[in-house]
N, C-alpha and C positions, 0 to 999 in steps of 0.2 A: 352621798360623796362628791368631790368637786370633781369638776371637768376639765379634764387633760387638754388644755388649749396649744396650738403650735407658738414654737418661741417667735415671739416677734421680734425686731429688730430695733432698738431703740429710737434711730430717726425717724423708722415705718411707724413706732407707736406714737413720736410726736406729733407725726403728719395726721394720724386718726384723731388723737385728739384736738388736734387746733381744725379738723373739718366738723369731726360729732360736738366736741363742746363736754358739756354735763348728760349724763345719761341717765335719760328720764323715761316713765312709760313708756311714750309714744316710740322711741326711737330705740328699746333695747332690744328689741328681736331683732333691728338691723345689723346694732352692735355685736350680738351673739353670731348671728350671720357672717358678717365680716371678720371679727377674730378665728371664726374656723377654717377661715382659706391659709395658706401659706404664703408669707409673703418672703422676696427679696428684693435686695436692692443694686444698679446696677445701672454704668451711662447707657445712654440708648442710641448714641453717637460713634462712629466709628474713632477711632483716633488720627485718622485722616482729617475730621470735619470739613469734609467735602459740601456741606452746606453752607458753610460761611465762604467757600471761596468762591468766586465770581467763574462764571462758566457750567458750571456741575447744578444749580439749580433743577435744572430740566432733568439730569440723570437721577435726583433725588426725589424729585417727585413721582419718577417712572417707578421707581422700584416701593414708593410708600404708599403711594394715590391711586384709586381709593384703598379704603383699608380692606372693603371685599376683596376686589379682586384687582391689586396693580397690575398696572399696564404692562410691567416687566414680568410679573405671573403669567399673564395672558398670551405673551410673545411664545415664554417659556412652554406654553401650554398647547403651542401650536408647533414648535420643533419635537416636543411627546409625539402629536400624530405624525408626525413624516418619520420620527423612529418606527410607531407602530406599523407605518406601510413597509418599512425594510426589513422590520422582524418578519413581518408576514412574506415576505418576497424571500428570505432567506429559507424561512422554515419549509414553503413550497420546493424550495432548491434539493433542500434535506429530507422531507417525505419522498419525493419523484427519484432520489438517487444519482441528482446530478451535480455537476461540480458546481460550485459557485463562481463567479467570475472574479477576477481578480481586485478587481474598484470596489467589490462592497466591504475589504476588509478597511481601505482609506477612507469611505463612509462612518466606518463605526469608529474608527480614532476619531474623524469631526465630530461626530456626537457625543464622544466619551471629552473631548476637550472644550466641548460647548457648555454642558453640564458647571464640567469646572470654570468656566469663565463663570456663568450663573452664582456659584457659590462666592468669586471672587468680587466679583460686582456687589450681593449684598452685603459682606463683610468690609467693602469697602465705604457703604452708607452706613450699616447696623454696627453696632458692636457686638461682639462674639457673644456675648451673655444675652444680649437680646435676641440674636440670634438661636443662639442654643436653646432660649426658654419655650421653643415650639416644635412639640415632637415632630413634625410637618419636615422641617429642617434640618432634624438632627437625622431623622429616615434618609432624606436627598441626601447630608453629608456623607452619611457612612455608606451608601449605594452608589455614590459619585467615584470616591474611591477604589470602591470594589469593581466597578466597572470600566474606569481605567485601567487598573489591573490587567482585566481580562481581554482587553482589546491589545495590551502590549504583552500578551502571550504568545501570540505567533513570530515576534522578532527576539524571542529569550533563546538562548543557544541551549537549554535546556530540553529534550524533545520529551521525557516524561512527564513533566509538569504539563507544558503546552497539551498533550494530549490527553490529560486529566481534567483540568481547568475549564480547559477550551469547550468539550464535550457542552458543557455546562452554561455555556454564554448566555445563550438565546432565554435562558430561564432567571439569569441575571436579569436581563435588559428588561423583561419583561414585569420584573419586580418595580423596576426604577417607573413602569408605565404603571402602576398602581398609584400613584399621585394624581392620575387625571381622575380616580374617582370622588378624591375629597372638592371637586370645580362642584359635583353634582348636587350638594347641600344650600346650593343657593337658586335652587328651583323650589316651588313651596310645593308641590306634587311629589319630590322625597321625600320634604319634610314633614310631609303629612305620614307617609310612607313607615317613614323612622318612628317618628313619634308613636303612630298605633301598635307598631308589630313590639315597641318596647315597652307602652299600657299593654299589650293584649299576653308580653310574657311577664312580666310583673305583678299581672293580678290573677294570672291561672295558675300561677306555682304550684302549687295542690293537686292539680290536676294534673299538670304533666309529668308532678312527682310520681304521681300514684300509675300514671300511665308507662314513666318509663319503668318503676319496679315489675309490675305487670309482664312488659314485654321482657324485660332481664330475665323473669322466672323462667315464664315460654322458652327463652333461648336458651337458657342452662338445663332446663328437663329436655328438649328436644333435641340437643348436641351430645347428651348423654344417652339418648332412646334412640337417636335415628342418624347418629353420629356417621357418613363413610358407607352408607348403602345405597343414596343416591346420586349415582355417576353414571356417565355415560359408557357403555358396552355392559351394562349388569343384566343379564339376562332374563332376571325377575321382572325389568321392567317392560320387555317387551307387548306391544301389544297395548300399551296405556296411554293414555290420553298426555300422561306428561312426558314420555319421551318421544310421542310421536309430534308434537307442538316444542321440541327439544328445550326444554324448560332445566337443564342439566344445570346451569349456572345459579340456580334455585334450590338449592341443599340443608343439610344440617350438619355439613362437616366441618364446621367452627364458628366461632359466635359471630365472626363478622359476617359470613355465609346465611348463617341464621337468624340473626337480626334484618339484612336484607330482605331474606324471604317472609319474614311475618308482616315486613314493613310495607313488600307488596298484598299481602293479606287484606291489611287495613286500609288500604287503596282502593281494591279490587274488588271490598264484599268478600262474602265467601269462597272460596276454593278448593271443591271438591278432588279435584286433581293432586293436591298432597297426598291426602289419606288416602285415597286409590293406592298410588305409588309407594306409599310407607305401608299399608296392608299387603303388598305383593312383596314388599323386598327385604322387611325388617321382621325380625322373630318377636318382636314389641310390636304386631299389625294390628292385632285386635284393639291395642291401646291407641292406636292413631287415630282411628273417628274421634273417639274423646278428646283426645289433645286439640285436636285442630276446630271441632265445634265449641269446646269451653275458650279456645282463646277468640274465637269468632262472639261470642255470647259477651265474653266479659271486656273483652279487649276493642274491638271493631264497634260492635253494636252499641256498647253501653257507654265505655270512658271515650271512644272518639268522639262519637256524637254527641255526648255533653259538651267536650271541647270546642265541638264545632260551635252549637249553640251560645258555648258562653263566649267565643270568639265575635260571633256575629252581633252578641249583646255589647261589648266594648265596642266595638267597632262603629255601632251606631249611637252609643255614649259619645267618643272622642269626635266625632264628625257634629254633633249637636254642639258639643265646647268649642270647636274649632267657627263653627257656622257664627256660632254668635258673638264670637271675640272679634270675628271681621265686619259683625253690624255693627257693634262698639265703636270700632275702630273707622267705619264709615259714615257713622253719626258724629262723632268728636271733630272730623275731618268738616 
């Protein structure tokens, strides 16, 4: 069967042909990987063409250089940190039940218009197509207008809208602060961590699937057998370690609670308190010991330990690969 390629614009195909020329055995794989990507054509500069106007060269360099982290993005990251401090302050007032000072509303407006100014500055240097090609810019664009709208809510005459939406204003502000996390990718330790986790998840897919299936089976079984018996106030639980340690949040009353309960068992090894409490409170108490022990043997003692051993093996392999690459780079330098 023939491969399905993404449609390639004619001018882009001409550019690829100009750069590659004749397809040979040496460059065939490179051409295949190149054609599997999606191409689009857009102008890079804004219609204002500030790059060609005297006096704006410094602004253009501030917005576009260096490519890894332009100076303008670094400045906006500091604004985001100031906004984070503001969010923490407002959250403190909310938690303590204090009335927020009047100036906090004006500061929110300043931050909202600062983010709007960021979008305006970038679009004055870059074209909208170039700006829109980056997912981070799309996220910033939507959250900027969303936060500006929520900041204007107190000034609207509609009290119902103000009461409903302003309640979630702090959550919306925190969404904007997520952009700071993308700056972590420039640190080598973070790059290594992300690369290692992705390799482990990709390589351990079969083990994770088997372990997930086993946990799902035991969650379903425990909800049907022991659902609704582990709760605070049940006289059958008096005198058990489960009740004395106030473990009532760990129960099998629904699938999510059962998942959390079994997950704790995986992390804490064998926990006999579950079986003891279920034996006292459930009419299927005689089966509780078998269920808990069987889960421990199959999932916690075998599958989880295999996953740990596999994780350590993949981690060491990735670490050796990275170490060898660093040595090669040092030798080339």
